PQR file with spaces between the fields and no chain letter, atoms N, CA, C, O and H, PARSE charges and radii, in Angstrom:
ATOM       1  N    UNK     1      71.413   -2.743   43.409 -0.4000 1.5000
ATOM       2  CA   UNK     1      72.673   -1.925   43.180 -0.0000 2.0000
ATOM       3  C    UNK     1      72.328   -0.667   42.453  0.5500 1.7000
ATOM       4  O    UNK     1      73.003    0.350   42.616 -0.5500 1.4000
ATOM       5  N    UNK     2      71.342   -0.707   41.692 -0.4000 1.5000
ATOM       6  CA   UNK     2      70.877    0.502   40.989 -0.0000 2.0000
ATOM       7  C    UNK     2      70.296    1.534   41.850  0.5500 1.7000
ATOM       8  O    UNK     2      70.512    2.741   41.743 -0.5500 1.4000
ATOM       9  H    UNK     2      70.794   -1.533   41.560  0.4000 1.0000
ATOM      10  N    UNK     3      69.470    0.909   42.793 -0.4000 1.5000
ATOM      11  CA   UNK     3      68.886    1.835   43.796 -0.0000 2.0000
ATOM      12  C    UNK     3      69.890    2.614   44.630  0.5500 1.7000
ATOM      13  O    UNK     3      69.757    3.804   44.916 -0.5500 1.4000
ATOM      14  H    UNK     3      69.295   -0.072   42.880  0.4000 1.0000
ATOM      15  N    UNK     4      70.970    1.791   45.017 -0.4000 1.5000
ATOM      16  CA   UNK     4      72.032    2.379   45.828 -0.0000 2.0000
ATOM      17  C    UNK     4      72.853    3.454   44.986  0.5500 1.7000
ATOM      18  O    UNK     4      73.231    4.488   45.538 -0.5500 1.4000
ATOM      19  H    UNK     4      71.078    0.825   44.784  0.4000 1.0000
ATOM      20  N    UNK     5      73.106    3.222   43.744 -0.4000 1.5000
ATOM      21  CA   UNK     5      73.747    4.232   42.923 -0.0000 2.0000
ATOM      22  C    UNK     5      72.924    5.487   42.732  0.5500 1.7000
ATOM      23  O    UNK     5      73.471    6.590   42.730 -0.5500 1.4000
ATOM      24  H    UNK     5      72.800    2.382   43.295  0.4000 1.0000
ATOM      25  N    UNK     6      71.576    5.333   42.566 -0.4000 1.5000
ATOM      26  CA   UNK     6      70.634    6.439   42.431 -0.0000 2.0000
ATOM      27  C    UNK     6      70.636    7.133   43.749  0.5500 1.7000
ATOM      28  O    UNK     6      70.679    8.363   43.722 -0.5500 1.4000
ATOM      29  H    UNK     6      71.132    4.437   42.567  0.4000 1.0000
ATOM      30  N    UNK     7      70.596    6.530   44.884 -0.4000 1.5000
ATOM      31  CA   UNK     7      70.619    7.248   46.188 -0.0000 2.0000
ATOM      32  C    UNK     7      71.825    8.108   46.405  0.5500 1.7000
ATOM      33  O    UNK     7      71.738    9.226   46.912 -0.5500 1.4000
ATOM      34  H    UNK     7      70.561    5.531   44.906  0.4000 1.0000
ATOM      35  N    UNK     8      72.988    7.553   46.001 -0.4000 1.5000
ATOM      36  CA   UNK     8      74.284    8.232   46.021 -0.0000 2.0000
ATOM      37  C    UNK     8      74.303    9.376   45.095  0.5500 1.7000
ATOM      38  O    UNK     8      74.792   10.446   45.455 -0.5500 1.4000
ATOM      39  H    UNK     8      73.059    6.644   45.590  0.4000 1.0000
ATOM      40  N    UNK     9      73.795    9.210   43.913 -0.4000 1.5000
ATOM      41  CA   UNK     9      73.668   10.353   42.930 -0.0000 2.0000
ATOM      42  C    UNK     9      72.775   11.499   43.531  0.5500 1.7000
ATOM      43  O    UNK     9      73.168   12.661   43.429 -0.5500 1.4000
ATOM      44  H    UNK     9      73.398    8.340   43.621  0.4000 1.0000
ATOM      45  N    UNK    10      71.605   11.213   44.144 -0.4000 1.5000
ATOM      46  CA   UNK    10      70.739   12.225   44.632 -0.0000 2.0000
ATOM      47  C    UNK    10      71.500   12.972   45.837  0.5500 1.7000
ATOM      48  O    UNK    10      71.433   14.199   45.909 -0.5500 1.4000
ATOM      49  H    UNK    10      71.286   10.269   44.227  0.4000 1.0000
ATOM      50  N    UNK    11      72.171   12.280   46.713 -0.4000 1.5000
ATOM      51  CA   UNK    11      72.935   12.865   47.810 -0.0000 2.0000
ATOM      52  C    UNK    11      74.099   13.721   47.224  0.5500 1.7000
ATOM      53  O    UNK    11      74.431   14.795   47.726 -0.5500 1.4000
ATOM      54  H    UNK    11      72.226   11.284   46.654  0.4000 1.0000
ATOM      55  N    UNK    12      74.678   13.191   46.164 -0.4000 1.5000
ATOM      56  CA   UNK    12      75.841   14.066   45.568 -0.0000 2.0000
ATOM      57  C    UNK    12      75.315   15.301   45.012  0.5500 1.7000
ATOM      58  O    UNK    12      75.971   16.336   45.125 -0.5500 1.4000
ATOM      59  H    UNK    12      74.408   12.319   45.757  0.4000 1.0000
ATOM      60  N    UNK    13      74.069   15.286   44.359 -0.4000 1.5000
ATOM      61  CA   UNK    13      73.461   16.481   43.801 -0.0000 2.0000
ATOM      62  C    UNK    13      73.113   17.531   44.832  0.5500 1.7000
ATOM      63  O    UNK    13      73.323   18.727   44.634 -0.5500 1.4000
ATOM      64  H    UNK    13      73.536   14.445   44.267  0.4000 1.0000
ATOM      65  N    UNK    14      72.536   17.016   46.017 -0.4000 1.5000
ATOM      66  CA   UNK    14      72.193   17.775   47.197 -0.0000 2.0000
ATOM      67  C    UNK    14      73.455   18.452   47.685  0.5500 1.7000
ATOM      68  O    UNK    14      73.472   19.663   47.902 -0.5500 1.4000
ATOM      69  H    UNK    14      72.366   16.044   46.178  0.4000 1.0000
ATOM      70  N    UNK    15      74.441   17.727   47.847 -0.4000 1.5000
ATOM      71  CA   UNK    15      75.795   18.231   48.318 -0.0000 2.0000
ATOM      72  C    UNK    15      76.302   19.250   47.399  0.5500 1.7000
ATOM      73  O    UNK    15      76.769   20.286   47.873 -0.5500 1.4000
ATOM      74  H    UNK    15      74.427   16.743   47.672  0.4000 1.0000
ATOM      75  N    UNK    16      76.259   19.058   46.081 -0.4000 1.5000
ATOM      76  CA   UNK    16      76.743   19.992   45.054 -0.0000 2.0000
ATOM      77  C    UNK    16      76.094   21.305   45.141  0.5500 1.7000
ATOM      78  O    UNK    16      76.736   22.355   45.132 -0.5500 1.4000
ATOM      79  H    UNK    16      75.881   18.216   45.696  0.4000 1.0000
ATOM      80  N    UNK    17      74.704   21.233   45.232 -0.4000 1.5000
ATOM      81  CA   UNK    17      73.882   22.417   45.411 -0.0000 2.0000
ATOM      82  C    UNK    17      74.340   23.250   46.764  0.5500 1.7000
ATOM      83  O    UNK    17      74.471   24.474   46.766 -0.5500 1.4000
ATOM      84  H    UNK    17      74.182   20.380   45.240  0.4000 1.0000
ATOM      85  N    UNK    18      74.526   22.551   47.717 -0.4000 1.5000
ATOM      86  CA   UNK    18      74.935   23.242   49.029 -0.0000 2.0000
ATOM      87  C    UNK    18      76.353   23.892   48.691  0.5500 1.7000
ATOM      88  O    UNK    18      76.604   25.069   48.949 -0.5500 1.4000
ATOM      89  H    UNK    18      74.420   21.556   47.716  0.4000 1.0000
ATOM      90  N    UNK    19      77.170   23.098   48.147 -0.4000 1.5000
ATOM      91  CA   UNK    19      78.449   23.758   47.861 -0.0000 2.0000
ATOM      92  C    UNK    19      78.463   24.926   46.862  0.5500 1.7000
ATOM      93  O    UNK    19      79.299   25.828   46.918 -0.5500 1.4000
ATOM      94  H    UNK    19      76.966   22.142   47.938  0.4000 1.0000
ATOM      95  N    UNK    20      77.562   24.859   46.014 -0.4000 1.5000
ATOM      96  CA   UNK    20      77.364   26.036   45.095 -0.0000 2.0000
ATOM      97  C    UNK    20      76.797   27.294   45.736  0.5500 1.7000
ATOM      98  O    UNK    20      77.132   28.436   45.422 -0.5500 1.4000
ATOM      99  H    UNK    20      76.883   24.126   45.968  0.4000 1.0000
ATOM     100  N    UNK    21      75.869   26.956   46.701 -0.4000 1.5000
ATOM     101  CA   UNK    21      75.200   28.048   47.430 -0.0000 2.0000
ATOM     102  C    UNK    21      76.287   28.721   48.461  0.5500 1.7000
ATOM     103  O    UNK    21      76.294   29.933   48.676 -0.5500 1.4000
ATOM     104  H    UNK    21      75.597   26.028   46.955  0.4000 1.0000
ATOM     105  N    UNK    22      77.108   27.899   49.012 -0.4000 1.5000
ATOM     106  CA   UNK    22      78.030   28.429   49.980 -0.0000 2.0000
ATOM     107  C    UNK    22      79.376   28.787   49.293  0.5500 1.7000
ATOM     108  O    UNK    22      80.296   29.315   49.918 -0.5500 1.4000
ATOM     109  H    UNK    22      77.102   26.914   48.838  0.4000 1.0000
ATOM     110  N    UNK    23      79.442   28.474   47.975 -0.4000 1.5000
ATOM     111  CA   UNK    23      80.682   28.791   47.099 -0.0000 2.0000
ATOM     112  C    UNK    23      81.992   28.141   47.700  0.5500 1.7000
ATOM     113  O    UNK    23      83.020   28.772   47.945 -0.5500 1.4000
ATOM     114  H    UNK    23      78.695   28.045   47.468  0.4000 1.0000
ATOM     115  N    UNK    24      81.815   26.866   47.889 -0.4000 1.5000
ATOM     116  CA   UNK    24      82.982   26.058   48.672 -0.0000 2.0000
ATOM     117  C    UNK    24      83.519   25.180   47.544  0.5500 1.7000
ATOM     118  O    UNK    24      82.920   24.157   47.212 -0.5500 1.4000
ATOM     119  H    UNK    24      80.980   26.354   47.690  0.4000 1.0000
ATOM     120  N    UNK    25      84.614   25.569   46.972 -0.4000 1.5000
ATOM     121  CA   UNK    25      85.282   24.683   45.931 -0.0000 2.0000
ATOM     122  C    UNK    25      85.798   23.424   46.455  0.5500 1.7000
ATOM     123  O    UNK    25      85.986   22.502   45.661 -0.5500 1.4000
ATOM     124  H    UNK    25      85.100   26.401   47.242  0.4000 1.0000
ATOM     125  N    UNK    26      86.049   23.273   47.683 -0.4000 1.5000
ATOM     126  CA   UNK    26      86.504   22.008   48.265 -0.0000 2.0000
ATOM     127  C    UNK    26      85.330   20.986   48.254  0.5500 1.7000
ATOM     128  O    UNK    26      85.623   19.794   48.352 -0.5500 1.4000
ATOM     129  H    UNK    26      85.896   24.022   48.329  0.4000 1.0000
ATOM     130  N    UNK    27      84.029   21.353   48.143 -0.4000 1.5000
ATOM     131  CA   UNK    27      83.040   20.527   48.112 -0.0000 2.0000
ATOM     132  C    UNK    27      82.624   20.304   46.672  0.5500 1.7000
ATOM     133  O    UNK    27      82.243   19.184   46.335 -0.5500 1.4000
ATOM     134  H    UNK    27      83.791   22.321   48.063  0.4000 1.0000
ATOM     135  N    UNK    28      82.675   21.315   45.790 -0.4000 1.5000
ATOM     136  CA   UNK    28      82.204   21.305   44.485 -0.0000 2.0000
ATOM     137  C    UNK    28      83.070   20.312   43.599  0.5500 1.7000
ATOM     138  O    UNK    28      82.494   19.474   42.905 -0.5500 1.4000
ATOM     139  H    UNK    28      82.985   22.226   46.064  0.4000 1.0000
ATOM     140  N    UNK    29      84.264   20.393   43.621 -0.4000 1.5000
ATOM     141  CA   UNK    29      85.106   19.544   42.655 -0.0000 2.0000
ATOM     142  C    UNK    29      84.911   18.095   42.939  0.5500 1.7000
ATOM     143  O    UNK    29      84.688   17.334   41.997 -0.5500 1.4000
ATOM     144  H    UNK    29      84.732   21.074   44.185  0.4000 1.0000
ATOM     145  N    UNK    30      84.984   17.610   44.280 -0.4000 1.5000
ATOM     146  CA   UNK    30      84.849   16.144   44.537 -0.0000 2.0000
ATOM     147  C    UNK    30      83.408   15.684   44.010  0.5500 1.7000
ATOM     148  O    UNK    30      83.269   14.638   43.375 -0.5500 1.4000
ATOM     149  H    UNK    30      85.165   18.228   45.045  0.4000 1.0000
ATOM     150  N    UNK    31      82.403   16.496   44.303 -0.4000 1.5000
ATOM     151  CA   UNK    31      81.072   16.213   43.892 -0.0000 2.0000
ATOM     152  C    UNK    31      80.860   15.950   42.471  0.5500 1.7000
ATOM     153  O    UNK    31      80.182   15.002   42.075 -0.5500 1.4000
ATOM     154  H    UNK    31      82.516   17.346   44.818  0.4000 1.0000
ATOM     155  N    UNK    32      81.454   16.809   41.686 -0.4000 1.5000
ATOM     156  CA   UNK    32      81.276   16.709   40.274 -0.0000 2.0000
ATOM     157  C    UNK    32      82.058   15.468   39.870  0.5500 1.7000
ATOM     158  O    UNK    32      81.578   14.800   38.955 -0.5500 1.4000
ATOM     159  H    UNK    32      82.005   17.579   42.007  0.4000 1.0000
ATOM     160  N    UNK    33      83.139   15.090   40.399 -0.4000 1.5000
ATOM     161  CA   UNK    33      83.813   13.890   40.074 -0.0000 2.0000
ATOM     162  C    UNK    33      82.938   12.681   40.402  0.5500 1.7000
ATOM     163  O    UNK    33      82.701   11.786   39.591 -0.5500 1.4000
ATOM     164  H    UNK    33      83.529   15.633   41.143  0.4000 1.0000
ATOM     165  N    UNK    34      82.445   12.729   41.748 -0.4000 1.5000
ATOM     166  CA   UNK    34      81.525   11.640   42.137 -0.0000 2.0000
ATOM     167  C    UNK    34      80.392   11.414   41.312  0.5500 1.7000
ATOM     168  O    UNK    34      80.067   10.268   41.004 -0.5500 1.4000
ATOM     169  H    UNK    34      82.638   13.456   42.406  0.4000 1.0000
ATOM     170  N    UNK    35      79.680   12.550   40.877 -0.4000 1.5000
ATOM     171  CA   UNK    35      78.524   12.462   39.928 -0.0000 2.0000
ATOM     172  C    UNK    35      78.839   11.811   38.691  0.5500 1.7000
ATOM     173  O    UNK    35      78.098   10.946   38.225 -0.5500 1.4000
ATOM     174  H    UNK    35      79.944   13.482   41.127  0.4000 1.0000
ATOM     175  N    UNK    36      80.021   12.223   38.072 -0.4000 1.5000
ATOM     176  CA   UNK    36      80.514   11.589   36.901 -0.0000 2.0000
ATOM     177  C    UNK    36      80.711   10.144   37.041  0.5500 1.7000
ATOM     178  O    UNK    36      80.279    9.420   36.145 -0.5500 1.4000
ATOM     179  H    UNK    36      80.622   12.926   38.451  0.4000 1.0000
ATOM     180  N    UNK    37      81.303    9.639   38.040 -0.4000 1.5000
ATOM     181  CA   UNK    37      81.592    8.232   38.263 -0.0000 2.0000
ATOM     182  C    UNK    37      80.290    7.494   38.553  0.5500 1.7000
ATOM     183  O    UNK    37      80.215    6.338   38.138 -0.5500 1.4000
ATOM     184  H    UNK    37      81.654   10.227   38.768  0.4000 1.0000
ATOM     185  N    UNK    38      79.294    7.994   39.187 -0.4000 1.5000
ATOM     186  CA   UNK    38      78.100    7.314   39.490 -0.0000 2.0000
ATOM     187  C    UNK    38      77.261    7.227   38.135  0.5500 1.7000
ATOM     188  O    UNK    38      76.659    6.203   37.811 -0.5500 1.4000
ATOM     189  H    UNK    38      79.355    8.934   39.524  0.4000 1.0000
ATOM     190  N    UNK    39      77.275    8.270   37.457 -0.4000 1.5000
ATOM     191  CA   UNK    39      76.574    8.163   36.059 -0.0000 2.0000
ATOM     192  C    UNK    39      77.183    7.136   35.235  0.5500 1.7000
ATOM     193  O    UNK    39      76.452    6.357   34.623 -0.5500 1.4000
ATOM     194  H    UNK    39      77.764    9.101   37.720  0.4000 1.0000
ATOM     195  N    UNK    40      78.441    7.054   35.157 -0.4000 1.5000
ATOM     196  CA   UNK    40      79.228    5.936   34.362 -0.0000 2.0000
ATOM     197  C    UNK    40      78.902    4.600   34.898  0.5500 1.7000
ATOM     198  O    UNK    40      78.750    3.681   34.093 -0.5500 1.4000
ATOM     199  H    UNK    40      79.035    7.687   35.654  0.4000 1.0000
ATOM     200  N    UNK    41      78.773    4.378   36.211 -0.4000 1.5000
ATOM     201  CA   UNK    41      78.469    3.074   36.685 -0.0000 2.0000
ATOM     202  C    UNK    41      77.040    2.718   36.435  0.5500 1.7000
ATOM     203  O    UNK    41      76.703    1.561   36.186 -0.5500 1.4000
ATOM     204  H    UNK    41      78.896    5.125   36.865  0.4000 1.0000
ATOM     205  N    UNK    42      76.160    3.766   36.505 -0.4000 1.5000
ATOM     206  CA   UNK    42      74.740    3.457   36.205 -0.0000 2.0000
ATOM     207  C    UNK    42      74.603    3.069   34.783  0.5500 1.7000
ATOM     208  O    UNK    42      73.825    2.153   34.516 -0.5500 1.4000
ATOM     209  H    UNK    42      76.434    4.706   36.707  0.4000 1.0000
ATOM     210  N    UNK    43      75.226    3.623   33.893 -0.4000 1.5000
ATOM     211  CA   UNK    43      75.240    3.353   32.370 -0.0000 2.0000
ATOM     212  C    UNK    43      75.733    1.897   32.123  0.5500 1.7000
ATOM     213  O    UNK    43      75.148    1.161   31.328 -0.5500 1.4000
ATOM     214  H    UNK    43      75.858    4.367   34.110  0.4000 1.0000
ATOM     215  N    UNK    44      76.850    1.496   32.845 -0.4000 1.5000
ATOM     216  CA   UNK    44      77.425    0.154   32.712 -0.0000 2.0000
ATOM     217  C    UNK    44      76.395   -0.871   33.292  0.5500 1.7000
ATOM     218  O    UNK    44      76.107   -1.882   32.651 -0.5500 1.4000
ATOM     219  H    UNK    44      77.325    2.094   33.491  0.4000 1.0000
ATOM     220  N    UNK    45      75.872   -0.612   34.453 -0.4000 1.5000
ATOM     221  CA   UNK    45      74.909   -1.578   35.038 -0.0000 2.0000
ATOM     222  C    UNK    45      73.773   -1.734   34.129  0.5500 1.7000
ATOM     223  O    UNK    45      73.352   -2.869   33.907 -0.5500 1.4000
ATOM     224  H    UNK    45      76.106    0.209   34.973  0.4000 1.0000
ATOM     225  N    UNK    46      73.210   -0.673   33.558 -0.4000 1.5000
ATOM     226  CA   UNK    46      72.015   -0.800   32.645 -0.0000 2.0000
ATOM     227  C    UNK    46      72.342   -1.546   31.459  0.5500 1.7000
ATOM     228  O    UNK    46      71.506   -2.302   30.965 -0.5500 1.4000
ATOM     229  H    UNK    46      73.552    0.249   33.738  0.4000 1.0000
ATOM     230  N    UNK    47      73.634   -1.381   30.897 -0.4000 1.5000
ATOM     231  CA   UNK    47      74.060   -2.220   29.675 -0.0000 2.0000
ATOM     232  C    UNK    47      74.135   -3.687   30.049  0.5500 1.7000
ATOM     233  O    UNK    47      73.719   -4.527   29.251 -0.5500 1.4000
ATOM     234  H    UNK    47      74.314   -0.767   31.299  0.4000 1.0000
ATOM     235  N    UNK    48      74.662   -4.052   31.262 -0.4000 1.5000
ATOM     236  CA   UNK    48      74.751   -5.346   31.689 -0.0000 2.0000
ATOM     237  C    UNK    48      73.393   -5.981   31.787  0.5500 1.7000
ATOM     238  O    UNK    48      73.142   -7.092   31.320 -0.5500 1.4000
ATOM     239  H    UNK    48      75.000   -3.370   31.910  0.4000 1.0000
ATOM     240  N    UNK    49      72.527   -5.215   32.421 -0.4000 1.5000
ATOM     241  CA   UNK    49      71.114   -5.768   32.700 -0.0000 2.0000
ATOM     242  C    UNK    49      70.410   -5.961   31.269  0.5500 1.7000
ATOM     243  O    UNK    49      69.682   -6.930   31.053 -0.5500 1.4000
ATOM     244  H    UNK    49      72.731   -4.313   32.801  0.4000 1.0000
ATOM     245  N    UNK    50      70.647   -5.078   30.405 -0.4000 1.5000
ATOM     246  CA   UNK    50      70.030   -5.271   29.009 -0.0000 2.0000
ATOM     247  C    UNK    50      70.554   -6.564   28.335  0.5500 1.7000
ATOM     248  O    UNK    50      69.796   -7.333   27.745 -0.5500 1.4000
ATOM     249  H    UNK    50      71.238   -4.291   30.580  0.4000 1.0000
ATOM     250  N    UNK    51      71.925   -6.771   28.455 -0.4000 1.5000
ATOM     251  CA   UNK    51      72.423   -7.994   27.799 -0.0000 2.0000
ATOM     252  C    UNK    51      71.865   -9.218   28.443  0.5500 1.7000
ATOM     253  O    UNK    51      71.483  -10.178   27.773 -0.5500 1.4000
ATOM     254  H    UNK    51      72.541   -6.147   28.935  0.4000 1.0000
ATOM     255  N    UNK    52      71.822   -9.183   29.704 -0.4000 1.5000
ATOM     256  CA   UNK    52      71.310  -10.337   30.449 -0.0000 2.0000
ATOM     257  C    UNK    52      69.846  -10.726   30.050  0.5500 1.7000
ATOM     258  O    UNK    52      69.457  -11.876   29.842 -0.5500 1.4000
ATOM     259  H    UNK    52      72.132   -8.404   30.248  0.4000 1.0000
ATOM     260  N    UNK    53      69.102   -9.585   29.977 -0.4000 1.5000
ATOM     261  CA   UNK    53      67.624   -9.778   29.484 -0.0000 2.0000
ATOM     262  C    UNK    53      67.584  -10.351   28.067  0.5500 1.7000
ATOM     263  O    UNK    53      66.781  -11.224   27.738 -0.5500 1.4000
ATOM     264  H    UNK    53      69.419   -8.652   30.146  0.4000 1.0000
ATOM     265  N    UNK    54      68.505   -9.806   27.234 -0.4000 1.5000
ATOM     266  CA   UNK    54      68.572  -10.235   25.798 -0.0000 2.0000
ATOM     267  C    UNK    54      68.887  -11.753   25.622  0.5500 1.7000
ATOM     268  O    UNK    54      68.297  -12.458   24.804 -0.5500 1.4000
ATOM     269  H    UNK    54      69.157   -9.096   27.501  0.4000 1.0000
ATOM     270  N    UNK    55      69.832  -12.180   26.430 -0.4000 1.5000
ATOM     271  CA   UNK    55      70.165  -13.512   26.521 -0.0000 2.0000
ATOM     272  C    UNK    55      69.131  -14.401   26.915  0.5500 1.7000
ATOM     273  O    UNK    55      68.906  -15.433   26.283 -0.5500 1.4000
ATOM     274  H    UNK    55      70.311  -11.608   27.095  0.4000 1.0000
ATOM     275  N    UNK    56      68.400  -14.018   28.058 -0.4000 1.5000
ATOM     276  CA   UNK    56      67.280  -14.737   28.553 -0.0000 2.0000
ATOM     277  C    UNK    56      66.184  -14.873   27.560  0.5500 1.7000
ATOM     278  O    UNK    56      65.624  -15.955   27.386 -0.5500 1.4000
ATOM     279  H    UNK    56      68.582  -13.180   28.572  0.4000 1.0000
ATOM     280  N    UNK    57      65.854  -13.763   26.885 -0.4000 1.5000
ATOM     281  CA   UNK    57      64.810  -13.921   25.752 -0.0000 2.0000
ATOM     282  C    UNK    57      65.269  -14.757   24.644  0.5500 1.7000
ATOM     283  O    UNK    57      64.431  -15.442   24.059 -0.5500 1.4000
ATOM     284  H    UNK    57      66.309  -12.884   27.026  0.4000 1.0000
ATOM     285  N    UNK    58      66.475  -14.787   24.289 -0.4000 1.5000
ATOM     286  CA   UNK    58      67.042  -15.644   23.270 -0.0000 2.0000
ATOM     287  C    UNK    58      66.853  -17.083   23.566  0.5500 1.7000
ATOM     288  O    UNK    58      66.474  -17.886   22.715 -0.5500 1.4000
ATOM     289  H    UNK    58      67.156  -14.231   24.764  0.4000 1.0000
ATOM     290  N    UNK    59      67.163  -17.430   24.957 -0.4000 1.5000
ATOM     291  CA   UNK    59      66.961  -18.809   25.362 -0.0000 2.0000
ATOM     292  C    UNK    59      65.441  -19.239   25.293  0.5500 1.7000
ATOM     293  O    UNK    59      65.079  -20.346   24.895 -0.5500 1.4000
ATOM     294  H    UNK    59      67.472  -16.777   25.649  0.4000 1.0000
ATOM     295  N    UNK    60      64.643  -18.298   25.700 -0.4000 1.5000
ATOM     296  CA   UNK    60      63.181  -18.613   25.706 -0.0000 2.0000
ATOM     297  C    UNK    60      62.700  -18.927   24.192  0.5500 1.7000
ATOM     298  O    UNK    60      61.946  -19.856   23.903 -0.5500 1.4000
ATOM     299  H    UNK    60      64.937  -17.398   26.023  0.4000 1.0000
ATOM     300  N    UNK    61      63.218  -18.072   23.337 -0.4000 1.5000
ATOM     301  CA   UNK    61      62.840  -18.158   21.872 -0.0000 2.0000
ATOM     302  C    UNK    61      63.240  -19.577   21.416  0.5500 1.7000
ATOM     303  O    UNK    61      62.418  -20.333   20.897 -0.5500 1.4000
ATOM     304  H    UNK    61      63.831  -17.318   23.572  0.4000 1.0000
ATOM     305  N    UNK    62      64.533  -19.916   21.628 -0.4000 1.5000
ATOM     306  CA   UNK    62      64.952  -21.309   21.307 -0.0000 2.0000
ATOM     307  C    UNK    62      64.216  -22.425   21.786  0.5500 1.7000
ATOM     308  O    UNK    62      63.961  -23.396   21.072 -0.5500 1.4000
ATOM     309  H    UNK    62      65.201  -19.302   22.049  0.4000 1.0000
ATOM     310  N    UNK    63      63.828  -22.308   23.099 -0.4000 1.5000
ATOM     311  CA   UNK    63      62.946  -23.318   23.766 -0.0000 2.0000
ATOM     312  C    UNK    63      61.543  -23.402   22.930  0.5500 1.7000
ATOM     313  O    UNK    63      61.079  -24.485   22.572 -0.5500 1.4000
ATOM     314  H    UNK    63      64.034  -21.519   23.679  0.4000 1.0000
ATOM     315  N    UNK    64      60.951  -22.223   22.672 -0.4000 1.5000
ATOM     316  CA   UNK    64      59.708  -22.262   21.944 -0.0000 2.0000
ATOM     317  C    UNK    64      59.877  -22.897   20.545  0.5500 1.7000
ATOM     318  O    UNK    64      59.024  -23.692   20.150 -0.5500 1.4000
ATOM     319  H    UNK    64      61.327  -21.343   22.962  0.4000 1.0000
ATOM     320  N    UNK    65      60.906  -22.588   19.807 -0.4000 1.5000
ATOM     321  CA   UNK    65      61.093  -23.084   18.463 -0.0000 2.0000
ATOM     322  C    UNK    65      61.307  -24.618   18.642  0.5500 1.7000
ATOM     323  O    UNK    65      60.794  -25.357   17.802 -0.5500 1.4000
ATOM     324  H    UNK    65      61.599  -21.941   20.127  0.4000 1.0000
ATOM     325  N    UNK    66      62.012  -25.148   19.655 -0.4000 1.5000
ATOM     326  CA   UNK    66      62.031  -26.627   19.743 -0.0000 2.0000
ATOM     327  C    UNK    66      60.725  -27.156   19.958  0.5500 1.7000
ATOM     328  O    UNK    66      60.417  -28.174   19.339 -0.5500 1.4000
ATOM     329  H    UNK    66      62.429  -24.547   20.337  0.4000 1.0000
ATOM     330  N    UNK    67      59.871  -26.602   20.775 -0.4000 1.5000
ATOM     331  CA   UNK    67      58.537  -27.109   20.992 -0.0000 2.0000
ATOM     332  C    UNK    67      57.686  -27.048   19.804  0.5500 1.7000
ATOM     333  O    UNK    67      56.881  -27.947   19.561 -0.5500 1.4000
ATOM     334  H    UNK    67      60.122  -25.775   21.278  0.4000 1.0000
ATOM     335  N    UNK    68      57.845  -25.932   18.989 -0.4000 1.5000
ATOM     336  CA   UNK    68      57.049  -25.902   17.779 -0.0000 2.0000
ATOM     337  C    UNK    68      57.565  -26.948   16.809  0.5500 1.7000
ATOM     338  O    UNK    68      56.725  -27.512   16.107 -0.5500 1.4000
ATOM     339  H    UNK    68      58.499  -25.201   19.187  0.4000 1.0000
ATOM     340  N    UNK    69      58.810  -27.269   16.686 -0.4000 1.5000
ATOM     341  CA   UNK    69      59.329  -28.280   15.796 -0.0000 2.0000
ATOM     342  C    UNK    69      58.800  -29.657   16.321  0.5500 1.7000
ATOM     343  O    UNK    69      58.362  -30.510   15.549 -0.5500 1.4000
ATOM     344  H    UNK    69      59.493  -26.811   17.256  0.4000 1.0000
ATOM     345  N    UNK    70      58.861  -29.820   17.627 -0.4000 1.5000
ATOM     346  CA   UNK    70      58.302  -31.056   18.174 -0.0000 2.0000
ATOM     347  C    UNK    70      56.864  -31.325   17.833  0.5500 1.7000
ATOM     348  O    UNK    70      56.500  -32.442   17.466 -0.5500 1.4000
ATOM     349  H    UNK    70      59.216  -29.127   18.255  0.4000 1.0000
ATOM     350  N    UNK    71      56.019  -30.271   17.957 -0.4000 1.5000
ATOM     351  CA   UNK    71      54.619  -30.340   17.599 -0.0000 2.0000
ATOM     352  C    UNK    71      54.389  -30.639   16.147  0.5500 1.7000
ATOM     353  O    UNK    71      53.465  -31.371   15.791 -0.5500 1.4000
ATOM     354  H    UNK    71      56.315  -29.364   18.255  0.4000 1.0000
ATOM     355  N    UNK    72      55.242  -30.067   15.288 -0.4000 1.5000
ATOM     356  CA   UNK    72      55.150  -30.211   13.900 -0.0000 2.0000
ATOM     357  C    UNK    72      55.523  -31.652   13.427  0.5500 1.7000
ATOM     358  O    UNK    72      55.018  -32.116   12.405 -0.5500 1.4000
ATOM     359  H    UNK    72      55.993  -29.472   15.577  0.4000 1.0000
ATOM     360  N    UNK    73      56.381  -32.325   14.156 -0.4000 1.5000
ATOM     361  CA   UNK    73      56.753  -33.673   13.753 -0.0000 2.0000
ATOM     362  C    UNK    73      55.582  -34.688   14.188  0.5500 1.7000
ATOM     363  O    UNK    73      55.464  -35.779   13.630 -0.5500 1.4000
ATOM     364  H    UNK    73      56.791  -31.949   14.987  0.4000 1.0000
ATOM     365  N    UNK    74      54.877  -34.337   15.034 -0.4000 1.5000
ATOM     366  CA   UNK    74      53.810  -35.336   15.448 -0.0000 2.0000
ATOM     367  C    UNK    74      52.661  -35.232   14.551  0.5500 1.7000
ATOM     368  O    UNK    74      51.682  -35.960   14.716 -0.5500 1.4000
ATOM     369  H    UNK    74      54.974  -33.451   15.487  0.4000 1.0000
């Protein structure tokens, strides 16, 4: 998903540059809106990935703590 958003962002920037060179407001305004939406989505996806990684690491830490306690009891 991230790769797709990045490719859309690159194409939007290229189209924006083309619109700026040709001075076409009909292209510039939608591209600026599209770039803003894609950046917002990229940030949201990154935050969700970070939360998932944090939860995964927390579960691994709990498992290791249980193993250490089990070894300490023996």
